[in-house]
mmCIF file as Biopython writes it, N, C-alpha, C and O atoms, coordinates in Angstrom:
data_model
#
loop_
_atom_site.group_PDB
_atom_site.id
_atom_site.type_symbol
_atom_site.label_atom_id
_atom_site.label_alt_id
_atom_site.label_comp_id
_atom_site.label_asym_id
_atom_site.label_entity_id
_atom_site.label_seq_id
_atom_site.pdbx_PDB_ins_code
_atom_site.Cartn_x
_atom_site.Cartn_y
_atom_site.Cartn_z
_atom_site.occupancy
_atom_site.B_iso_or_equiv
_atom_site.auth_seq_id
_atom_site.auth_asym_id
_atom_site.pdbx_PDB_model_num
ATOM 1   N N  . MET A ? 1  ? 8.298   2.192  -1.880  1.0 0.0 1  A 1 
ATOM 2   C CA . MET A ? 1  ? 7.259   1.864  -2.743  1.0 0.0 1  A 1 
ATOM 3   C C  . MET A ? 1  ? 5.750   2.747  -2.461  1.0 0.0 1  A 1 
ATOM 4   O O  . MET A ? 1  ? 5.072   3.395  -3.259  1.0 0.0 1  A 1 
ATOM 5   N N  . PHE A ? 2  ? 5.532   2.460  -0.893  1.0 0.0 2  A 1 
ATOM 6   C CA . PHE A ? 2  ? 4.291   3.166  -0.410  1.0 0.0 2  A 1 
ATOM 7   C C  . PHE A ? 2  ? 4.622   5.010  -0.698  1.0 0.0 2  A 1 
ATOM 8   O O  . PHE A ? 2  ? 3.754   5.801  -1.067  1.0 0.0 2  A 1 
ATOM 9   N N  . LYS A ? 3  ? 5.958   5.337  -0.439  1.0 0.0 3  A 1 
ATOM 10  C CA . LYS A ? 3  ? 5.686   6.473  -0.675  1.0 0.0 3  A 1 
ATOM 11  C C  . LYS A ? 3  ? 5.333   6.863  -2.043  1.0 0.0 3  A 1 
ATOM 12  O O  . LYS A ? 3  ? 4.730   7.918  -2.237  1.0 0.0 3  A 1 
ATOM 13  N N  . LYS A ? 4  ? 5.648   6.128  -2.952  1.0 0.0 4  A 1 
ATOM 14  C CA . LYS A ? 4  ? 5.442   6.582  -4.596  1.0 0.0 4  A 1 
ATOM 15  C C  . LYS A ? 4  ? 4.062   6.449  -5.045  1.0 0.0 4  A 1 
ATOM 16  O O  . LYS A ? 4  ? 3.696   7.078  -6.038  1.0 0.0 4  A 1 
ATOM 17  N N  . ILE A ? 5  ? 3.275   5.701  -4.419  1.0 0.0 5  A 1 
ATOM 18  C CA . ILE A ? 5  ? 1.806   5.458  -4.108  1.0 0.0 5  A 1 
ATOM 19  C C  . ILE A ? 5  ? 1.140   6.563  -3.943  1.0 0.0 5  A 1 
ATOM 20  O O  . ILE A ? 5  ? 0.252   7.079  -4.622  1.0 0.0 5  A 1 
ATOM 21  N N  . LEU A ? 6  ? 1.995   7.087  -2.331  1.0 0.0 6  A 1 
ATOM 22  C CA . LEU A ? 6  ? 0.965   8.415  -1.924  1.0 0.0 6  A 1 
ATOM 23  C C  . LEU A ? 6  ? 1.162   9.303  -2.697  1.0 0.0 6  A 1 
ATOM 24  O O  . LEU A ? 6  ? 0.167   9.911  -3.092  1.0 0.0 6  A 1 
ATOM 25  N N  . ASN A ? 7  ? 2.513   9.711  -3.202  1.0 0.0 7  A 1 
ATOM 26  C CA . ASN A ? 7  ? 2.857   11.040 -3.517  1.0 0.0 7  A 1 
ATOM 27  C C  . ASN A ? 7  ? 2.139   11.341 -4.485  1.0 0.0 7  A 1 
ATOM 28  O O  . ASN A ? 7  ? 1.530   12.410 -4.532  1.0 0.0 7  A 1 
ATOM 29  N N  . SER A ? 8  ? 2.078   10.043 -5.827  1.0 0.0 8  A 1 
ATOM 30  C CA . SER A ? 8  ? 1.216   9.798  -6.971  1.0 0.0 8  A 1 
ATOM 31  C C  . SER A ? 8  ? -0.329  10.165 -6.451  1.0 0.0 8  A 1 
ATOM 32  O O  . SER A ? 8  ? -1.037  10.900 -7.139  1.0 0.0 8  A 1 
ATOM 33  N N  . LEU A ? 9  ? -0.757  9.659  -5.310  1.0 0.0 9  A 1 
ATOM 34  C CA . LEU A ? 9  ? -2.569  10.351 -4.945  1.0 0.0 9  A 1 
ATOM 35  C C  . LEU A ? 9  ? -2.464  11.929 -4.642  1.0 0.0 9  A 1 
ATOM 36  O O  . LEU A ? 9  ? -3.451  12.627 -4.874  1.0 0.0 9  A 1 
ATOM 37  N N  . ILE A ? 10 ? -1.421  12.441 -4.187  1.0 0.0 10 A 1 
ATOM 38  C CA . ILE A ? 10 ? -1.634  13.265 -3.299  1.0 0.0 10 A 1 
ATOM 39  C C  . ILE A ? 10 ? -1.360  14.508 -4.657  1.0 0.0 10 A 1 
ATOM 40  O O  . ILE A ? 10 ? -1.932  15.585 -4.488  1.0 0.0 10 A 1 
ATOM 41  N N  . ASP A ? 11 ? -0.480  14.335 -5.996  1.0 0.0 11 A 1 
ATOM 42  C CA . ASP A ? 11 ? -0.283  15.277 -6.743  1.0 0.0 11 A 1 
ATOM 43  C C  . ASP A ? 11 ? -1.698  14.690 -7.716  1.0 0.0 11 A 1 
ATOM 44  O O  . ASP A ? 11 ? -1.803  15.271 -8.796  1.0 0.0 11 A 1 
ATOM 45  N N  . GLN A ? 12 ? -2.376  14.005 -7.531  1.0 0.0 12 A 1 
ATOM 46  C CA . GLN A ? 12 ? -3.444  14.035 -8.036  1.0 0.0 12 A 1 
ATOM 47  C C  . GLN A ? 12 ? -5.153  14.542 -7.789  1.0 0.0 12 A 1 
ATOM 48  O O  . GLN A ? 12 ? -5.986  14.236 -8.642  1.0 0.0 12 A 1 
ATOM 49  N N  . PRO A ? 13 ? -5.571  15.368 -6.494  1.0 0.0 13 A 1 
ATOM 50  C CA . PRO A ? 13 ? -6.150  15.407 -5.518  1.0 0.0 13 A 1 
ATOM 51  C C  . PRO A ? 13 ? -7.935  14.939 -6.063  1.0 0.0 13 A 1 
ATOM 52  O O  . PRO A ? 13 ? -8.916  14.520 -5.449  1.0 0.0 13 A 1 
ATOM 53  N N  . LEU A ? 14 ? -7.636  15.313 -7.635  1.0 0.0 14 A 1 
ATOM 54  C CA . LEU A ? 14 ? -9.360  15.099 -8.486  1.0 0.0 14 A 1 
ATOM 55  C C  . LEU A ? 14 ? -9.696  13.977 -8.647  1.0 0.0 14 A 1 
ATOM 56  O O  . LEU A ? 14 ? -10.786 13.449 -8.426  1.0 0.0 14 A 1 
ATOM 57  N N  . LEU A ? 15 ? -8.330  13.370 -9.227  1.0 0.0 15 A 1 
ATOM 58  C CA . LEU A ? 15 ? -8.320  11.810 -9.551  1.0 0.0 15 A 1 
ATOM 59  C C  . LEU A ? 15 ? -9.027  11.136 -8.414  1.0 0.0 15 A 1 
ATOM 60  O O  . LEU A ? 15 ? -10.151 10.634 -8.413  1.0 0.0 15 A 1 
ATOM 61  N N  . THR A ? 16 ? -8.152  11.222 -7.448  1.0 0.0 16 A 1 
ATOM 62  C CA . THR A ? 16 ? -8.005  10.570 -5.914  1.0 0.0 16 A 1 
ATOM 63  C C  . THR A ? 16 ? -9.850  10.745 -5.332  1.0 0.0 16 A 1 
ATOM 64  O O  . THR A ? 16 ? -10.454 9.781  -4.860  1.0 0.0 16 A 1 
ATOM 65  N N  . SER A ? 17 ? -10.285 11.693 -5.446  1.0 0.0 17 A 1 
ATOM 66  C CA . SER A ? 17 ? -11.002 11.708 -4.458  1.0 0.0 17 A 1 
ATOM 67  C C  . SER A ? 17 ? -12.559 11.321 -5.481  1.0 0.0 17 A 1 
ATOM 68  O O  . SER A ? 17 ? -13.699 11.098 -5.074  1.0 0.0 17 A 1 
ATOM 69  N N  . LEU A ? 18 ? -12.077 11.360 -6.753  1.0 0.0 18 A 1 
ATOM 70  C CA . LEU A ? 18 ? -12.956 10.256 -7.243  1.0 0.0 18 A 1 
ATOM 71  C C  . LEU A ? 18 ? -13.045 9.054  -7.028  1.0 0.0 18 A 1 
ATOM 72  O O  . LEU A ? 18 ? -14.085 8.454  -6.758  1.0 0.0 18 A 1 
ATOM 73  N N  . PHE A ? 19 ? -11.368 8.346  -7.183  1.0 0.0 19 A 1 
ATOM 74  C CA . PHE A ? 19 ? -11.437 6.959  -7.480  1.0 0.0 19 A 1 
ATOM 75  C C  . PHE A ? 19 ? -11.682 6.563  -5.643  1.0 0.0 19 A 1 
ATOM 76  O O  . PHE A ? 19 ? -11.697 5.426  -5.170  1.0 0.0 19 A 1 
ATOM 77  N N  . ALA A ? 20 ? -11.813 7.566  -5.052  1.0 0.0 20 A 1 
ATOM 78  C CA . ALA A ? 20 ? -12.540 6.990  -3.190  1.0 0.0 20 A 1 
ATOM 79  C C  . ALA A ? 20 ? -13.791 6.841  -3.291  1.0 0.0 20 A 1 
ATOM 80  O O  . ALA A ? 20 ? -14.327 5.754  -3.078  1.0 0.0 20 A 1 
ATOM 81  N N  . THR A ? 21 ? -14.413 7.863  -3.614  1.0 0.0 21 A 1 
ATOM 82  C CA . THR A ? 21 ? -15.859 8.023  -3.720  1.0 0.0 21 A 1 
ATOM 83  C C  . THR A ? 21 ? -15.979 6.920  -4.754  1.0 0.0 21 A 1 
ATOM 84  O O  . THR A ? 21 ? -16.327 5.978  -4.043  1.0 0.0 21 A 1 
ATOM 85  N N  . ASP A ? 22 ? -15.934 6.634  -5.516  1.0 0.0 22 A 1 
ATOM 86  C CA . ASP A ? 22 ? -16.623 5.809  -6.338  1.0 0.0 22 A 1 
ATOM 87  C C  . ASP A ? 22 ? -16.458 4.566  -5.892  1.0 0.0 22 A 1 
ATOM 88  O O  . ASP A ? 22 ? -17.442 3.847  -6.069  1.0 0.0 22 A 1 
ATOM 89  N N  . PHE A ? 23 ? -15.479 4.040  -5.336  1.0 0.0 23 A 1 
ATOM 90  C CA . PHE A ? 23 ? -15.168 3.038  -4.913  1.0 0.0 23 A 1 
ATOM 91  C C  . PHE A ? 23 ? -15.605 2.629  -3.144  1.0 0.0 23 A 1 
ATOM 92  O O  . PHE A ? 23 ? -15.559 1.448  -2.798  1.0 0.0 23 A 1 
ATOM 93  N N  . PHE A ? 24 ? -15.908 3.445  -2.395  1.0 0.0 24 A 1 
ATOM 94  C CA . PHE A ? 24 ? -16.878 3.359  -1.327  1.0 0.0 24 A 1 
ATOM 95  C C  . PHE A ? 24 ? -18.192 3.340  -2.224  1.0 0.0 24 A 1 
ATOM 96  O O  . PHE A ? 24 ? -18.903 2.369  -1.962  1.0 0.0 24 A 1 
ATOM 97  N N  . ILE A ? 25 ? -18.699 4.198  -3.243  1.0 0.0 25 A 1 
ATOM 98  C CA . ILE A ? 25 ? -20.163 4.046  -3.061  1.0 0.0 25 A 1 
ATOM 99  C C  . ILE A ? 25 ? -20.794 2.541  -3.402  1.0 0.0 25 A 1 
ATOM 100 O O  . ILE A ? 25 ? -21.715 1.867  -2.939  1.0 0.0 25 A 1 
ATOM 101 N N  . LEU A ? 26 ? -19.792 2.373  -4.475  1.0 0.0 26 A 1 
ATOM 102 C CA . LEU A ? 26 ? -19.671 0.285  -4.848  1.0 0.0 26 A 1 
ATOM 103 C C  . LEU A ? 26 ? -19.698 -0.337 -3.692  1.0 0.0 26 A 1 
ATOM 104 O O  . LEU A ? 26 ? -20.564 -1.187 -3.482  1.0 0.0 26 A 1 
ATOM 105 N N  . LEU A ? 27 ? -18.793 -0.029 -2.788  1.0 0.0 27 A 1 
ATOM 106 C CA . LEU A ? 27 ? -18.936 -1.384 -1.968  1.0 0.0 27 A 1 
ATOM 107 C C  . LEU A ? 27 ? -19.945 -0.889 -1.002  1.0 0.0 27 A 1 
ATOM 108 O O  . LEU A ? 27 ? -20.281 -1.745 -0.183  1.0 0.0 27 A 1 
ATOM 109 N N  . PHE A ? 28 ? -20.536 0.305  -0.878  1.0 0.0 28 A 1 
ATOM 110 C CA . PHE A ? 28 ? -21.343 0.392  0.782   1.0 0.0 28 A 1 
ATOM 111 C C  . PHE A ? 28 ? -22.849 0.596  -0.183  1.0 0.0 28 A 1 
ATOM 112 O O  . PHE A ? 28 ? -23.879 0.083  0.257   1.0 0.0 28 A 1 
ATOM 113 N N  . HIS A ? 29 ? -22.869 1.118  -1.072  1.0 0.0 29 A 1 
ATOM 114 C CA . HIS A ? 29 ? -24.233 1.932  -0.757  1.0 0.0 29 A 1 
ATOM 115 C C  . HIS A ? 29 ? -25.404 0.808  -2.046  1.0 0.0 29 A 1 
ATOM 116 O O  . HIS A ? 29 ? -26.634 0.766  -2.001  1.0 0.0 29 A 1 
ATOM 117 N N  . ARG A ? 30 ? -24.417 -0.022 -3.142  1.0 0.0 30 A 1 
ATOM 118 C CA . ARG A ? 30 ? -25.568 -1.023 -3.813  1.0 0.0 30 A 1 
ATOM 119 C C  . ARG A ? 30 ? -26.254 -0.104 -4.785  1.0 0.0 30 A 1 
ATOM 120 O O  . ARG A ? 30 ? -27.477 0.034  -4.761  1.0 0.0 30 A 1 
ATOM 121 N N  . PRO A ? 31 ? -25.403 0.589  -5.725  1.0 0.0 31 A 1 
ATOM 122 C CA . PRO A ? 31 ? -26.605 1.312  -6.773  1.0 0.0 31 A 1 
ATOM 123 C C  . PRO A ? 31 ? -27.167 0.624  -7.597  1.0 0.0 31 A 1 
ATOM 124 O O  . PRO A ? 31 ? -26.776 -0.524 -7.808  1.0 0.0 31 A 1 
ATOM 125 N N  . PRO A ? 32 ? -28.288 1.200  -8.300  1.0 0.0 32 A 1 
ATOM 126 C CA . PRO A ? 32 ? -28.662 0.442  -9.357  1.0 0.0 32 A 1 
ATOM 127 C C  . PRO A ? 32 ? -27.866 -0.070 -10.524 1.0 0.0 32 A 1 
ATOM 128 O O  . PRO A ? 32 ? -26.798 0.407  -10.908 1.0 0.0 32 A 1 
ATOM 129 N N  . PHE A ? 33 ? -28.615 -1.277 -11.139 1.0 0.0 33 A 1 
ATOM 130 C CA . PHE A ? 33 ? -27.107 -2.288 -11.542 1.0 0.0 33 A 1 
ATOM 131 C C  . PHE A ? 33 ? -26.781 -1.535 -13.121 1.0 0.0 33 A 1 
ATOM 132 O O  . PHE A ? 33 ? -25.723 -1.914 -13.621 1.0 0.0 33 A 1 
ATOM 133 N N  . LEU A ? 34 ? -27.459 -0.677 -13.809 1.0 0.0 34 A 1 
ATOM 134 C CA . LEU A ? 34 ? -26.618 -0.258 -14.671 1.0 0.0 34 A 1 
ATOM 135 C C  . LEU A ? 34 ? -25.791 1.037  -14.044 1.0 0.0 34 A 1 
ATOM 136 O O  . LEU A ? 34 ? -24.667 0.969  -14.540 1.0 0.0 34 A 1 
ATOM 137 N N  . PHE A ? 35 ? -25.832 1.637  -13.585 1.0 0.0 35 A 1 
ATOM 138 C CA . PHE A ? 35 ? -24.799 2.642  -12.961 1.0 0.0 35 A 1 
ATOM 139 C C  . PHE A ? 35 ? -23.936 1.892  -11.922 1.0 0.0 35 A 1 
ATOM 140 O O  . PHE A ? 35 ? -22.918 2.534  -11.662 1.0 0.0 35 A 1 
ATOM 141 N N  . SER A ? 36 ? -24.036 0.744  -11.261 1.0 0.0 36 A 1 
ATOM 142 C CA . SER A ? 36 ? -23.000 0.379  -11.073 1.0 0.0 36 A 1 
ATOM 143 C C  . SER A ? 36 ? -22.096 -0.547 -12.101 1.0 0.0 36 A 1 
ATOM 144 O O  . SER A ? 36 ? -21.029 -1.154 -12.004 1.0 0.0 36 A 1 
ATOM 145 N N  . LEU A ? 37 ? -22.745 -0.410 -12.784 1.0 0.0 37 A 1 
ATOM 146 C CA . LEU A ? 37 ? -21.754 -0.691 -14.377 1.0 0.0 37 A 1 
ATOM 147 C C  . LEU A ? 37 ? -20.644 0.171  -14.774 1.0 0.0 37 A 1 
ATOM 148 O O  . LEU A ? 37 ? -19.431 -0.033 -14.823 1.0 0.0 37 A 1 
ATOM 149 N N  . LEU A ? 38 ? -21.323 1.121  -15.028 1.0 0.0 38 A 1 
ATOM 150 C CA . LEU A ? 38 ? -20.644 2.526  -15.441 1.0 0.0 38 A 1 
ATOM 151 C C  . LEU A ? 38 ? -19.694 3.123  -14.415 1.0 0.0 38 A 1 
ATOM 152 O O  . LEU A ? 38 ? -18.559 3.569  -14.584 1.0 0.0 38 A 1 
ATOM 153 N N  . MET A ? 39 ? -20.364 3.033  -13.406 1.0 0.0 39 A 1 
ATOM 154 C CA . MET A ? 39 ? -19.002 3.296  -12.054 1.0 0.0 39 A 1 
ATOM 155 C C  . MET A ? 39 ? -17.823 2.155  -12.335 1.0 0.0 39 A 1 
ATOM 156 O O  . MET A ? 39 ? -16.597 2.152  -12.452 1.0 0.0 39 A 1 
ATOM 157 N N  . LEU A ? 40 ? -18.676 1.396  -12.366 1.0 0.0 40 A 1 
ATOM 158 C CA . LEU A ? 40 ? -17.090 0.097  -12.456 1.0 0.0 40 A 1 
ATOM 159 C C  . LEU A ? 40 ? -16.222 0.043  -13.150 1.0 0.0 40 A 1 
ATOM 160 O O  . LEU A ? 40 ? -15.132 -0.524 -13.070 1.0 0.0 40 A 1 
ATOM 161 N N  . GLY A ? 41 ? -17.089 1.195  -14.544 1.0 0.0 41 A 1 
ATOM 162 C CA . GLY A ? 41 ? -16.485 0.813  -15.521 1.0 0.0 41 A 1 
ATOM 163 C C  . GLY A ? 41 ? -15.157 2.008  -15.220 1.0 0.0 41 A 1 
ATOM 164 O O  . GLY A ? 41 ? -13.999 1.625  -15.384 1.0 0.0 41 A 1 
ATOM 165 N N  . ALA A ? 42 ? -15.371 3.120  -14.878 1.0 0.0 42 A 1 
ATOM 166 C CA . ALA A ? 42 ? -14.430 4.589  -14.010 1.0 0.0 42 A 1 
ATOM 167 C C  . ALA A ? 42 ? -13.981 3.980  -13.243 1.0 0.0 42 A 1 
ATOM 168 O O  . ALA A ? 42 ? -12.867 4.479  -13.081 1.0 0.0 42 A 1 
ATOM 169 N N  . LEU A ? 43 ? -14.092 3.113  -12.552 1.0 0.0 43 A 1 
ATOM 170 C CA . LEU A ? 43 ? -12.808 2.923  -11.370 1.0 0.0 43 A 1 
ATOM 171 C C  . LEU A ? 43 ? -12.131 1.516  -12.415 1.0 0.0 43 A 1 
ATOM 172 O O  . LEU A ? 43 ? -11.105 1.184  -11.821 1.0 0.0 43 A 1 
ATOM 173 N N  . MET A ? 44 ? -12.239 0.914  -13.250 1.0 0.0 44 A 1 
ATOM 174 C CA . MET A ? 44 ? -11.292 0.423  -13.745 1.0 0.0 44 A 1 
ATOM 175 C C  . MET A ? 44 ? -10.150 1.368  -14.602 1.0 0.0 44 A 1 
ATOM 176 O O  . MET A ? 44 ? -8.960  1.053  -14.628 1.0 0.0 44 A 1 
ATOM 177 N N  . ALA A ? 45 ? -10.741 2.684  -15.360 1.0 0.0 45 A 1 
ATOM 178 C CA . ALA A ? 45 ? -10.355 3.008  -16.085 1.0 0.0 45 A 1 
ATOM 179 C C  . ALA A ? 45 ? -9.253  3.895  -15.168 1.0 0.0 45 A 1 
ATOM 180 O O  . ALA A ? 45 ? -8.106  4.117  -15.554 1.0 0.0 45 A 1 
ATOM 181 N N  . MET A ? 46 ? -9.676  4.253  -14.187 1.0 0.0 46 A 1 
ATOM 182 C CA . MET A ? 46 ? -8.629  5.126  -13.038 1.0 0.0 46 A 1 
ATOM 183 C C  . MET A ? 46 ? -7.941  3.865  -12.562 1.0 0.0 46 A 1 
ATOM 184 O O  . MET A ? 46 ? -6.746  4.110  -12.397 1.0 0.0 46 A 1 
ATOM 185 N N  . CYS A ? 47 ? -8.234  2.642  -12.286 1.0 0.0 47 A 1 
ATOM 186 C CA . CYS A ? 47 ? -6.911  1.596  -11.758 1.0 0.0 47 A 1 
ATOM 187 C C  . CYS A ? 47 ? -6.119  1.515  -12.820 1.0 0.0 47 A 1 
ATOM 188 O O  . CYS A ? 47 ? -5.110  0.845  -12.600 1.0 0.0 47 A 1 
ATOM 189 N N  . MET A ? 48 ? -6.224  2.046  -14.121 1.0 0.0 48 A 1 
ATOM 190 C CA . MET A ? 48 ? -5.454  1.647  -15.583 1.0 0.0 48 A 1 
ATOM 191 C C  . MET A ? 48 ? -4.501  3.171  -15.492 1.0 0.0 48 A 1 
ATOM 192 O O  . MET A ? 48 ? -3.297  3.399  -15.606 1.0 0.0 48 A 1 
ATOM 193 N N  . TYR A ? 49 ? -5.558  3.934  -15.261 1.0 0.0 49 A 1 
ATOM 194 C CA . TYR A ? 49 ? -4.168  5.454  -15.364 1.0 0.0 49 A 1 
ATOM 195 C C  . TYR A ? 49 ? -3.655  5.261  -14.742 1.0 0.0 49 A 1 
ATOM 196 O O  . TYR A ? 49 ? -2.473  5.259  -15.086 1.0 0.0 49 A 1 
ATOM 197 N N  . PHE A ? 50 ? -3.876  4.976  -13.525 1.0 0.0 50 A 1 
ATOM 198 C CA . PHE A ? 50 ? -2.922  4.784  -11.801 1.0 0.0 50 A 1 
ATOM 199 C C  . PHE A ? 50 ? -1.619  4.513  -11.832 1.0 0.0 50 A 1 
ATOM 200 O O  . PHE A ? 50 ? -0.602  5.143  -11.543 1.0 0.0 50 A 1 
ATOM 201 N N  . GLY A ? 51 ? -1.969  2.935  -12.438 1.0 0.0 51 A 1 
ATOM 202 C CA . GLY A ? 51 ? -1.125  1.951  -13.018 1.0 0.0 51 A 1 
ATOM 203 C C  . GLY A ? 51 ? -0.092  2.323  -13.919 1.0 0.0 51 A 1 
ATOM 204 O O  . GLY A ? 51 ? 1.058   2.292  -13.483 1.0 0.0 51 A 1 
ATOM 205 N N  . GLN A ? 52 ? -0.316  2.717  -15.257 1.0 0.0 52 A 1 
ATOM 206 C CA . GLN A ? 52 ? 0.420   3.740  -16.465 1.0 0.0 52 A 1 
ATOM 207 C C  . GLN A ? 52 ? 1.255   4.758  -15.108 1.0 0.0 52 A 1 
ATOM 208 O O  . GLN A ? 52 ? 2.470   4.802  -14.914 1.0 0.0 52 A 1 
ATOM 209 N N  . LYS A ? 53 ? 0.211   5.474  -14.338 1.0 0.0 53 A 1 
ATOM 210 C CA . LYS A ? 53 ? 1.331   6.739  -13.866 1.0 0.0 53 A 1 
ATOM 211 C C  . LYS A ? 53 ? 2.160   6.100  -13.045 1.0 0.0 53 A 1 
ATOM 212 O O  . LYS A ? 53 ? 3.299   6.528  -13.232 1.0 0.0 53 A 1 
ATOM 213 N N  . LEU A ? 54 ? 2.130   5.378  -12.324 1.0 0.0 54 A 1 
ATOM 214 C CA . LEU A ? 54 ? 2.725   4.901  -11.066 1.0 0.0 54 A 1 
ATOM 215 C C  . LEU A ? 54 ? 3.795   4.105  -11.564 1.0 0.0 54 A 1 
ATOM 216 O O  . LEU A ? 54 ? 4.878   4.195  -10.984 1.0 0.0 54 A 1 
ATOM 217 N N  . ALA A ? 55 ? 3.637   3.081  -12.872 1.0 0.0 55 A 1 
ATOM 218 C CA . ALA A ? 55 ? 4.747   2.065  -13.332 1.0 0.0 55 A 1 
ATOM 219 C C  . ALA A ? 55 ? 5.878   1.561  -12.253 1.0 0.0 55 A 1 
ATOM 220 O O  . ALA A ? 55 ? 7.101   1.663  -12.342 1.0 0.0 55 A 1 
ATOM 221 N N  . LEU A ? 56 ? 5.102   0.999  -11.227 1.0 0.0 56 A 1 
ATOM 222 C CA . LEU A ? 56 ? 5.777   0.115  -9.887  1.0 0.0 56 A 1 
ATOM 223 C C  . LEU A ? 56 ? 6.995   -0.551 -10.770 1.0 0.0 56 A 1 
ATOM 224 O O  . LEU A ? 56 ? 8.206   -0.332 -10.816 1.0 0.0 56 A 1 
ATOM 225 N N  . PHE A ? 57 ? 6.437   -1.132 -11.202 1.0 0.0 57 A 1 
ATOM 226 C CA . PHE A ? 57 ? 7.723   -2.597 -11.416 1.0 0.0 57 A 1 
ATOM 227 C C  . PHE A ? 57 ? 8.357   -2.172 -13.013 1.0 0.0 57 A 1 
ATOM 228 O O  . PHE A ? 57 ? 8.447   -2.868 -14.024 1.0 0.0 57 A 1 
ATOM 229 N N  . LYS A ? 58 ? 8.649   -1.085 -12.825 1.0 0.0 58 A 1 
ATOM 230 C CA . LYS A ? 58 ? 9.674   -1.377 -14.172 1.0 0.0 58 A 1 
ATOM 231 C C  . LYS A ? 58 ? 11.015  -2.322 -14.688 1.0 0.0 58 A 1 
ATOM 232 O O  . LYS A ? 58 ? 11.895  -2.275 -13.828 1.0 0.0 58 A 1 
ATOM 233 N N  . VAL A ? 59 ? 11.226  -2.788 -15.338 1.0 0.0 59 A 1 
ATOM 234 C CA . VAL A ? 59 ? 12.132  -3.785 -15.345 1.0 0.0 59 A 1 
ATOM 235 C C  . VAL A ? 59 ? 13.371  -2.759 -16.294 1.0 0.0 59 A 1 
ATOM 236 O O  . VAL A ? 59 ? 14.468  -3.234 -16.590 1.0 0.0 59 A 1 
#
């Protein structure tokens, strides 16, 4: 499972760097409220995209 996640992150370096940057800015920097809402929305969209792309728990 971890190998599949790492391979997916390596295959898409732009989205991975955007995801990591967005996450760490929200975690440590505390941007203005409206900007943080926009960044949180982008983070959620990237999470949903990676979740759809990985499909770890296919039945």
